N, C-alpha and C positions, 0 to 999 in steps of 0.2 A: 239734775242730769249727771249721769255717771261719767267719770273721766277715764282717760286711757290708763292713768296710773292705778286707779281703782280696779279697772278690768284686769290689769296685770296681776294685782294682788289676788283677785278672785280666781284667776287661772292657776296661780301657784297653789292656792288652797285646794283646788281639785286634786292636784298632783300629790300633795301631802297626805291625803286620805288613803291612798293606796298606791305607793310608789312602784310596787312590783307589777301591778296591772298596767300602769303607765309606761314602765320600762319595756314591757313586752310590746306594747303598741308602737313605742318609739323605734324598735327594731324593724317594724314593718315600714315605717316612714323612711328609715335609713336605707333599707333594701330597695325601696322604690327609687330613691334619689340616686343610688349607685348604678341603677340600670336605666336612668333617664338620659335625656339629651342635654342636661345642664352640665356640660363639660367644656373646658377651655384648654386646648393643647393636651388632651388626655387626662386632665385632672377634674374630678367630679367636685362640684360645689359642696362644701360642708355646711351643716346647720346644727341648731340646738332645738330643744323640745318646746320652749315657750316662744310663740310667734310675736310679731309686733301687732298690737291691737290699737286701732285709732277710731275715734268717734266723729260724728258730724261736725262737732266744734273744731276738731283738729283739721278736718278737710276744708272747712270754711277758712281757717287760718292760712292753710297752704295756698288756697286759691287767691286770697287777698294779697299775700306777700309776693306771689308771682306777678300779679297785675301791677303792683307798684314797681317791682324790679324791672319788668319789661318796659314800663314807661320810661324808666331811667336808661335802660339799654338803648331804646329808640333815640333818645336825645343824644346820648354819647356817640352812637354810630353816625347820626346826622351831622354832628359837629366835627367828627373825624373827617367826613367827606368834604365839609365846607371850609375848614380852617387848617391851613398848612401848619400854623404855629401849634395847634392842638395835636396834629398828627405827630409832630416831633416828640411829644411826650412818650409815645408808644415805642419809638425807635425801631420800627419794622424795617427790614431790608427793602431796597427799591423794587425788587421783583414782586414781593408780597404786596407792597403798597399799590403797585400798578394793578394787580388783580383785584384788590379791594375797591379801588376807585372806578372800576367799570360801572356803567349805568345799570342800576338794578332792573331785573326783568319781572319782579313781582314785589308785592308790598311787604311780605314778611321778612324782617331783617335777620331773624334767627329761627328757621323752621323747626329745628329739633334741639332739645337740650335736656340734660339732667342736672338739676341744681342741687348740690349736696349741702345740707345744713346740719348744724348741731342744734337739735330741737329739745327744749325742756318741756316734757309732757305734763308737768304740773302747772307751770306758769304760762306756757305758750310762747315764752321768749325764745329767740334763736340767734345764731350767728352763722354767716355763710362760711363754707369750707372751700368749695370749688364750683366753678361754672364749666361744666362739660358741654360741648356743643356737638359737632357732627359725628364724632366717634362714640357718642353716648350708646351704652350697651346695657346688658343684663336683663332685657325684657324676657328672654327665654328662661333665665334663672328664676325670675319672679314667677313665671307661669308654672314651672315644674315644682317649685317650692310650695306653691298654693295647691297643687295636686297632692303632693306628698303629705302635707299636714292633715289631710282628710282621713288618713289611716289611723290617726291617733285618737285615743278615747277622750283626751282632754278637749280636743276640738269638737268632738261629737257631743260632749256634755255642754259646751258653750253654745252649740247650735240649737240645743233644746230650749234655751232661755232667750237667745237673741237672734235677730236676723243678721246673717253674715254675708258679706259680699266682697268681691275682689275687683281690681281694675283690669280691663282688657287693654293690652298694649300693642297688638299687632294690627288688627283691622283698623283701629283708630288712627294709627300712623299712616297706613296705606291710604285711607280716605283723606287725611289731612294733606299728605304730600301730593295727591292727585288734585285736590282742590287748589293748592298753590300753583301747580303746573298749569292748570286751566286758565290762570290769569295771564299767562305769557302770550306774547304775540306769536302767531303761527302754531298754537297748540292744536294737536290733532285729537280726535275723539278717543282713540285707543292708542296711547303712546307705547313705544317699546322701551322698557325700563331696564336699567343696569344698576345693580348694587356693586359698588366699586370700593376696593381696599387693597392694601398690601397684604397678600394672602398669608404671609408668614405670621402676621399679627391679627388675623381675622377671627371672628367668632362664627365659624362655618355653620354650626347647627342652627344658630339664630338666623343667619342669612338665608338658609334653606326654607325656614318657616316664613320669613318675610316674602321670599320669592313665590312661595305657594299661595300666600294670601293675596299678592298682586294678581296671580292667575285666577284666583277665585273671584276677583273683581273684574274679570274679563280683560285683563291687561297682561301681555306677555312680559316675562322678566328673566334676566340671566344674571349670574354672579361673575364678576370680572376682576382679574388681576389688573390693577391700574397701569402697571408697566407694559402690559401686553395690548392695551387699546391701540387701535390703528386709525389715523385720521387721513382720509383720502377723498378727493373730489368733493370737498366741503362737508363731509359727514364723518361722524365718529362711529367706529365699529368695535364690537367685542370679538367673540370667537366665531361668529357666523357671518352671513352676508346681509343681515338686516341691520340698518343703521339705528343707532340709539337716539331716542328722542329726549329721555329724561334720565338723569343720574341721581340715585340716592347715595350720597357720598358718605362713606364710613371711614375713608382714609383721612386721618387727622392732618391738619395743615403743617405741623412741624415735620412730619414724615415726607409730605409732598415737597417741602422746601429743601429737605435734606437730600432727596433723590430727584431734584428738579430736572436734571438733564435726562434722567431715565424715564420721566413721564412727559416728555416733550409733546407727544401727540395729544395727550389729554389737555395739556396747557394750551396748545394751539387751538383746539376745538373750543375751549372755554373762552379764550380771548376773541375768537371770531364768532361767538354766540351761535355755534353750530349745534349746541346741545343745551338743554335746561339743567342747570346744576342746583340740586337741592341737598345741602345748603351751599350757598355761595361763600366767597372768602371773607366777606364782612363779618362772619361769625367769629373770626379770629380775634376781633376787637374785644369780645367778651371772654373768649377761651383763655387768652394769655393772662397770666396772673399779675402782670403789671397793672391791669385794670384796678386791682384792689388799691394800689397806691394812687392811681389817677382819680378814682372816685372821691378821694379826700382832697384832691388838688384844688387850689383857688380857681383855676380855669374851668373846672367842672362845676364847682359851686356857683359860679357866675350864671349858669343857665339852668340850674335846678331850682325847683320851688323850695320854700322853707321846709315844707313837710318832707320833701325828698332828701334834703340835706340832713334833717333829723333822722330819717330812715337809714341813710348811709352811716351816720355817726353811731347809731345804735346797733347796727347789724353787720357792718363790714369791718373786719379786724384791721387794726393799725398795721400798715405794711411799709417797708422801706427797702430800697435797692441796697444790696450789699456793697456797692461801690459808691453810695451816696456820701457826700461830705458831712451831712447831718445824721449819719448812722448813729443810733444810740448804743455805741459799742460797749461802753462800760456796763450799762444795765444788762445788755445781752449776756455778757460774761458773768456778772454777779448774780443775776436772777435767771439762771438757765431754764428753770421749769416754766418760765413765762414766755418762752420763745420757740419758734420752729423755723427751720430753713427749708426753702423749696426752690426747685428750678422754675424759671419764668414760664417755660413752655414744655410741658411733659404730660404724660398720662400714666394711669396705673400706679400712681404714687411713687414713681421711680425717683431716686435721688433725694428723698425727704429725710431730714434729720431733726428730731425733736429733743430739746434739752431734758425733758422728763425721762427719756430713755437712757440717760447716762448718769452713773453714780459719781464718776470722777469729774470734778470741775476742770482739771487739767486736760482731760480727753475732750471735753466739750469746747474748751478754748482752742484746742488744735483744730477741731472741726470747723469752728467759726472762722479762724484765721485762714484755713485752707480754702474757704469758700467766699472770701472777700474778692469776688471776681465778677466779670460780666456774666449775665445769665442766671444769677441767683438773687433771691430776695429773702428777707427775714420778716416774720409775721408774729403778731400777738398770738400766743397759744390759747386756744379755747378748750376748757375742760369739758369733756362730753358728759351728757346726762347719762346716769347709770340706772340699770334695772337688773333684777335677779333673773337668772336663767339656770338651766340644768342640762347636763350632757349624759344621756343614758346609753351612749355607745359602748361603755365598758360594763354596764350592769345596773341593777336596781339599787346598789348601795351609793349611788352618786348623790352629791350634795349640791345645794344651790350655791351660786357664786355670782358676783357682780360683773356685768359687762358694760362697756362703753358703747354708745349708740351714735350712728350716723344715718340720716334720713335723706334719701335721694328722691327728688321730685321731678318726674318726667313732664316735659312741656312740649306739646305739639302745636305748631302754628300759633304760639302765644297763649295756649290754653293748658292749664294743669290737667294731666291725664292719668297720673298714677304714681306709685311709690316703690322704690327699691330700698330695702332695709338691710343694713350691715352692722355688725357688732364686733368687738374685740375684747379679749380678757385684759388687755392693757389699755392705755389711754390713747393709743394711735390705732386708727382703723384704716388699714391699707393692705394691699396684697403682700407687700414685703414684711408686714408684721402679722401675718396669719389671720386675716379678717375672716369672719364667718357671716354667711348670708341667712336671713330669716324670712319666712313667709310674712306677708303683710295683709291683714284682714281688717275690713271696715265693719264696725259693730254698731247695731242700732236695733231698737225694739220694733221699729216700724219699717226699716229697710228702704227708706226714701232718699237715698243718696242721689 
């Protein structure tokens, strides 16, 4: 059975046979992307010529790792609800804890997520990078990238030999979210849905596509600025006179808590169960990066199975709070390439500092010392798996270079649904380090995914 690493080599071999021909088709792909809806705050997503190619074996690995992870999430969230001493490990503010401890209205503890992993395509080994929950995005980027790649002759050559397929990420979420909603007491046959966010940070094009897909499922939907929601007479309203039955929450919890007073109507409606919130605030238990530390804690190990403990030890990087008494400070300073600093609760890779990015040991020490404060953690740095790629945007004389890979696994209602692939020329893959997105293609001779 062919591996994804071998498929990558085969794809690169296609390109080397006639770089000028491939460079010409790359410009068609780039032109499509520049005119596409894959934009965030006016910036079009950038890509390279070689896509991510995965096999049935890879997909089976992803499905299994998600099943195990979600079993652990369920246990952690249940113990958070049940044990005050366990809740104290998380250190959430009183207002957030109150929201989390409300009685759940449906079974799914985490309706939507994108689990980012460092995946070794040769061995199948992986390490977790980030657990993104309600604000999970990039479905539209993946959709447009998979359209653009079809203009390239390398893709067309691959399609002659293999069955190629992609994941669908819009209708599958609409169906999953409506399935969750229908579990709730008082659910109506055709709920009025609102997609809710702080619009200055929203992915508007993506929201419009989701709203249209809800409508295609015979469900009305509007996009709402969370600060402008109005709670009156026991119902929550957006811009019109029709009350909202179900919210697809894209506003991340950290922003809601930051602007808590400004979203008072939304909070009141949630507390009084006047609207079905998908997802609810228990998702913050997984989203906050303090969970990486807590998964290794003896209190967590006490309720995990031996297999789950082994899974955590193998795949969850060592993590410590920067204010911890047992912080391995000397090792962090001396072995800077082995460590990365992260905020406890952020998104878009804001405020991340990796030792490998700094040549000067003194500069790294200054960064470490200035972040020995509440709200920051330090984590074992995972060296990403590297693959060759090529950028034909400047012409046919381009050469192959190595890129670092990050694999994002979309999960809807506990089920693996798709992949968002990102790479970087350096070892850090994030928006602040000029990440690049790639199309993701499943390759099989039989096409039986």
